[in-house]
C-alpha positions in Angstrom: -3.1 109.4 -81.7 -4.1 110.9 -78.4 -7.5 112.5 -77.9 -7.5 115.5 -75.7 -10.4 117.3 -73.9 -10.6 120.7 -72.3 -13.1 122.0 -69.7 -13.3 125.1 -67.5 -15.2 125.0 -64.2 -16.1 127.0 -61.2 -16.4 130.8 -61.2 -14.9 132.7 -64.1 -11.5 134.4 -63.9 -9.4 136.6 -66.2 -7.5 133.6 -67.6 -10.0 131.1 -69.0 -10.2 132.3 -72.7 -6.5 132.9 -72.8 -5.7 129.5 -71.2 -7.9 127.7 -73.8 -6.2 129.6 -76.6 -2.7 128.8 -75.1 -3.4 125.1 -74.9 -4.8 124.9 -78.4 -1.8 126.8 -79.7 0.7 124.6 -77.9 -0.9 121.4 -79.2 -0.9 122.8 -82.8 2.8 123.6 -82.4 4.0 120.4 -80.6 1.6 117.7 -81.9 -0.8 119.1 -84.6 -2.3 115.6 -85.3 -3.9 115.4 -81.8 -7.7 115.8 -81.8 -9.0 118.3 -79.2 -12.6 118.4 -77.9 -14.1 120.8 -75.5 -16.9 120.0 -73.0 -19.5 122.7 -72.7 -20.2 124.2 -69.3 -17.6 122.3 -67.4 -18.5 119.0 -65.6 -22.1 119.5 -66.5 -21.1 119.0 -70.2 -19.1 116.0 -69.3 -22.0 114.4 -67.5 -24.4 115.2 -70.3 -21.9 114.2 -73.1 -22.1 117.8 -74.5 -18.9 118.5 -76.4 -17.6 119.8 -79.7 -14.4 119.3 -81.7 -11.8 122.0 -82.2 -11.7 122.5 -85.9 -8.8 123.7 -88.1 -10.7 127.0 -88.4 -10.8 127.5 -84.6 -7.0 126.8 -84.4 -6.4 129.4 -87.1 -8.4 132.0 -85.2 -7.6 131.1 -81.6 -5.5 134.2 -80.9 -8.8 136.2 -80.8 -9.5 134.5 -77.5 -6.8 136.6 -75.8 -9.0 139.6 -76.2 -11.9 138.2 -74.2 -12.8 137.5 -70.6 -15.0 134.6 -69.5 -14.9 131.2 -71.0 -16.2 130.6 -74.6 -16.9 127.0 -73.7 -18.8 127.8 -70.6 -18.5 127.1 -66.8 -20.6 125.5 -64.1 -20.2 124.6 -60.4 -20.7 120.8 -60.3 -19.2 118.4 -57.7 -19.2 114.9 -59.1 -19.2 113.4 -55.6 -22.4 115.3 -54.7 -24.9 112.8 -56.0 -28.0 114.6 -54.6 -27.1 117.9 -56.3 -26.2 116.3 -59.6 -29.5 114.4 -59.6 -31.6 117.4 -58.6 -30.2 119.5 -61.3 -30.9 116.8 -64.0 -27.2 116.0 -64.8 -27.7 112.3 -64.0 -30.7 110.1 -63.6 -31.9 108.9 -60.2 -29.8 106.0 -59.0 -26.8 106.9 -61.1 -23.4 107.8 -59.6 -22.1 111.0 -61.3 -18.5 109.8 -61.0 -19.4 106.7 -63.0 -21.4 108.7 -65.5 -18.5 111.1 -66.1 -16.0 108.2 -66.4 -18.1 106.3 -68.8 -18.5 109.4 -71.0 -14.7 109.9 -71.1 -14.3 106.3 -72.1 -17.0 106.6 -74.8 -15.3 109.8 -76.1 -11.9 108.0 -76.1 -10.3 110.8 -74.1 -6.6 110.2 -73.2 -5.9 113.6 -71.6 -8.3 115.9 -69.7 -7.2 119.5 -69.2 -9.2 121.2 -66.4 -8.9 124.9 -65.9 -10.2 125.8 -62.4 -9.6 126.2 -58.7 -8.9 123.6 -56.1 -12.4 122.2 -56.2 -12.2 121.7 -60.0 -8.9 120.0 -59.8 -9.7 117.8 -56.8 -12.8 116.6 -58.7 -10.6 115.8 -61.7 -8.2 113.9 -59.4 -11.1 111.8 -58.0 -12.2 111.1 -61.6 -8.7 110.0 -62.7 -8.3 107.8 -59.6 -11.8 106.2 -60.3 -10.9 105.5 -63.9 -7.5 104.0 -62.9 -9.2 101.7 -60.5 -11.3 100.5 -63.4 -8.4 99.9 -65.7 -8.6 103.1 -67.7 -5.5 105.3 -67.7 -6.7 108.9 -68.0 -4.2 111.7 -67.7 -5.5 114.8 -65.9 -3.6 118.1 -66.1 -5.0 121.1 -64.3 -4.3 124.8 -64.7 -4.8 126.8 -61.5 -7.5 129.4 -61.9 -8.6 131.5 -58.9 -8.6 135.3 -58.4 -8.2 134.6 -54.7 -4.7 133.3 -55.3 -5.2 130.8 -52.5 -4.1 127.4 -53.9 -1.3 125.6 -52.0 1.6 125.3 -53.0 1.1 127.5 -56.1 2.8 131.0 -55.8 0.6 132.7 -58.4 -2.8 131.6 -59.8 -3.7 132.4 -63.4 -5.8 135.6 -63.7 -5.2 136.9 -60.1 -2.9 139.7 -61.2 -5.5 140.9 -63.8 -8.3 140.8 -61.2 -6.3 142.9 -58.8 -5.5 145.4 -61.5 -9.2 145.6 -62.6 -10.4 146.0 -59.0 -8.1 149.0 -58.6 -9.4 150.4 -61.9 -13.0 149.9 -60.7 -12.4 151.8 -57.5 -10.5 154.5 -59.4 -13.9 155.4 -61.0 -16.1 154.7 -58.0 -14.1 157.0 -55.7 -15.2 160.0 -57.6 -18.6 159.5 -55.8 -16.9 161.1 -52.8 -17.7 164.4 -54.5 -21.4 163.5 -55.0 -22.4 164.0 -51.3 -20.9 165.5 -48.1 -19.6 163.0 -45.6 -19.7 160.1 -48.1 -18.7 156.6 -46.9 -17.7 154.3 -49.8 -17.3 150.5 -49.1 -15.5 148.7 -51.9 -16.3 145.0 -51.5 -13.7 142.8 -53.2 -13.9 139.0 -53.8 -12.1 136.6 -51.5 -13.9 133.9 -49.6 -11.3 133.0 -47.1 -8.2 134.7 -48.4 -7.5 138.5 -48.4 -4.8 138.4 -51.1 -7.0 140.0 -53.8 -8.2 142.8 -51.5 -4.6 143.6 -50.5 -3.3 143.4 -54.0 -6.1 145.6 -55.3 -5.4 148.2 -52.5 -1.7 148.2 -53.3 -2.3 148.5 -57.0 -4.8 151.4 -56.5 -2.5 153.2 -54.1 0.4 153.0 -56.6 -1.8 154.4 -59.4 -3.1 157.1 -57.0 0.5 158.3 -56.3 1.1 158.7 -60.0 -1.7 161.2 -60.4 -1.6 165.0 -60.0 -4.1 167.0 -57.9 -5.1 170.7 -57.8 -5.4 171.3 -54.1 -6.8 174.8 -54.5 -9.9 173.2 -56.0 -10.3 170.9 -53.0 -8.8 168.0 -54.9 -6.7 166.4 -52.2 -5.1 163.0 -52.4 -6.6 162.2 -49.0 -10.1 162.3 -50.4 -9.1 159.7 -53.0 -7.1 157.6 -50.7 -8.0 154.3 -48.9 -8.7 154.8 -45.2 -9.2 151.2 -44.1 -8.6 147.6 -45.5 -10.2 144.6 -43.9 -9.3 141.0 -44.9 -10.3 137.6 -43.3 -6.8 137.0 -41.9 -7.0 140.1 -39.7 -8.6 140.6 -36.3 -10.7 143.7 -36.5 -11.4 145.9 -33.5 -14.7 147.4 -34.7 -15.0 149.9 -32.0 -11.4 151.2 -32.4 -11.8 151.3 -36.2 -15.1 153.2 -35.9 -13.4 155.9 -33.8 -10.5 156.1 -36.2 -12.7 156.4 -39.2 -14.9 159.0 -37.5 -11.9 161.2 -37.1 -11.0 160.7 -40.8 -14.5 161.7 -41.8 -14.2 164.9 -39.7 -10.8 165.9 -41.2 -11.0 164.6 -44.8 -14.8 164.8 -45.4 -15.2 161.2 -46.6 -14.2 157.7 -45.8 -13.1 154.9 -48.3 -12.6 151.3 -47.2 -11.7 148.1 -49.0 -13.4 145.0 -47.6 -12.8 141.4 -48.5 -16.1 139.6 -48.9 -14.8 136.9 -46.5 -13.9 139.4 -43.8 -16.0 138.8 -40.6 -18.1 136.2 -42.5 -18.3 133.9 -39.4 -19.8 136.8 -37.4 -22.3 137.6 -40.1 -23.4 133.9 -40.4 -23.7 133.6 -36.7 -25.9 136.7 -36.6 -28.1 135.5 -39.4 -28.6 132.0 -37.9 -29.3 133.5 -34.4 -32.2 135.4 -36.1 -33.4 132.1 -37.7 -32.4 133.2 -41.2 -31.3 130.5 -43.7 -27.7 130.6 -45.0 -27.5 129.6 -48.6 -24.6 127.2 -49.6 -23.4 125.9 -52.9 -22.8 122.3 -54.1 -19.4 122.3 -52.3 -20.9 123.5 -49.0 -19.5 127.0 -49.3 -21.6 129.9 -48.0 -22.9 131.9 -51.0 -21.4 135.2 -50.1 -23.7 137.3 -52.3 -26.6 136.1 -50.2 -25.1 137.4 -46.9 -24.0 140.7 -48.2 -20.7 141.5 -46.3 -20.5 145.1 -47.6 -24.0 145.9 -46.1 -22.8 144.3 -42.8 -19.8 146.7 -42.6 -22.2 149.6 -43.4 -24.3 148.6 -40.4 -21.2 148.5 -38.2 -19.7 151.8 -39.3 -22.0 154.2 -41.1 -23.8 155.8 -38.2 -20.8 155.7 -35.9 -18.6 157.6 -38.2 -21.2 160.3 -39.1 -21.8 159.2 -42.7 -24.6 161.2 -44.5 -24.6 158.7 -47.4 -23.1 155.2 -47.7 -22.3 153.5 -51.0 -21.5 149.8 -51.2 -19.9 148.8 -54.5 -18.7 145.3 -55.5 -15.9 145.0 -58.0 -16.0 141.2 -58.2 -17.9 140.5 -61.4 -16.2 143.5 -63.1 -12.8 142.2 -62.2 -13.2 138.5 -62.8 -14.8 139.0 -66.2 -11.8 141.0 -67.7 -9.5 139.6 -70.4 -6.0 138.7 -69.2 -3.4 141.4 -68.8 0.1 141.0 -70.2 1.4 139.6 -66.9 -1.2 136.9 -66.9 -0.9 136.1 -70.6 2.9 135.5 -70.1 2.1 133.2 -67.1 -0.6 131.4 -69.0 1.5 130.8 -72.1 4.3 129.4 -69.9 1.9 127.2 -68.0 0.3 125.9 -71.2 3.7 125.0 -72.7 4.5 122.9 -69.6 1.0 121.4 -69.6 1.3 120.1 -73.1 4.8 118.8 -72.6 3.5 116.9 -69.6 0.5 115.5 -71.5 2.8 114.2 -74.2 5.1 112.7 -71.6 2.3 110.9 -69.8 2.3 112.9 -66.6 -0.7 114.1 -64.5 -1.0 117.0 -62.0 -1.5 120.7 -61.7 0.8 123.1 -63.5 2.1 126.0 -61.4 4.9 127.9 -59.7 5.8 125.5 -56.9 6.4 127.5 -53.7 8.2 124.5 -52.2 10.7 124.3 -55.0 11.9 127.9 -55.5 8.7 128.8 -57.5 9.8 126.6 -60.4 7.0 125.9 -63.0 6.3 122.2 -62.7 3.7 119.5 -62.7 2.5 119.3 -59.0 0.9 116.1 -57.7 -2.8 116.4 -57.0 -2.3 115.2 -53.5 -0.3 118.4 -52.7 -3.0 120.7 -54.0 -5.1 122.4 -51.3 -7.5 125.3 -51.4 -8.0 128.1 -48.8 -4.4 129.2 -48.5 -4.4 132.2 -46.2 -2.9 135.6 -47.1 0.1 136.1 -44.8 -0.5 139.7 -43.7 2.6 139.9 -41.4 5.0 138.6 -44.1 3.8 141.0 -46.8 5.9 144.1 -46.1 4.2 146.2 -48.8 0.8 145.6 -47.4 2.0 146.2 -43.8 3.6 149.5 -44.9 0.3 150.5 -46.5 -1.6 149.7 -43.3 0.9 151.9 -41.3 0.6 154.7 -43.8 -3.2 154.9 -43.5 -2.9 154.6 -39.6 -4.7 151.3 -39.3 -1.8 149.7 -37.4 
């Protein structure tokens, strides 16, 4: 009998609860005798040996998880190869090697298959763990499911939860945009998650615009579609002429009476960090070396670049990230998650390891992709996305 473990790691996304449910359902259907355990709080739980068994009662009720966002088993950002961070946080004792501690715990728990639900960092750590165990004579299968609302994992065409996050970001702004009526010459900055990739910002803008075109307005009351429209979209992959954009947005403020922009949190981040460091300010980074974007406040930086120049009387910076990433999966993502879980369990039973996803290099076929081919930080190709390019033309940005 195989013993299977599940963990979720990294930031949350609108797929974690559904993915856990889908994996448990598939095992119950394909191999009901297999014992499943879950590690609490991702790799932290693995290091501390904190786990629990999936009981028959959980299996019977697991459909409930599709109704929830977040992860019922908990997440954490832990890099097993970052010894200093793991020691400082009390996950291992001084002198211990986290990779060894995690490996020994998996051996102690008699785990044959480890399912990791996370982004490229989560899955690269899992690959390191499997390689380490193999080098020590222990054959552990690791099967990852790709979770990131940035949709930036190579070569995976669509990450789990990304579609839901875009839809929820659009819904968030659909409410926030009513603030244009709260003050004359209102400037609204909608900051969307996306460290190095603008996919989510672009997808959110496209989704919002589509929803906007389906609404009716009473122009005699001053309800114009232009007041509710997006007037600028800024993603990391675009070169932004700030002076040109300030003049363009100033004209929109004069004619429409407000300005609404979508900003990826990773847009202009290098310029922001350079400015901070030139002032002697510390830039906070996580265990993986990533700049903690909430500490540098990109939305506020865009406010400083534009607000005064465009004649804003009031500026509102609103961040949809936590709202969007905490949502339960929508129908699109549930279908993708269920398909992915089916392949994941089949691969587990067949003795394969890798990340399950729609492989862009093989006609987007759902398959088990070798860990060596998994890379993070895939850029959003602005020029090749005709829908997004058309939207930029419509709003006069290009």
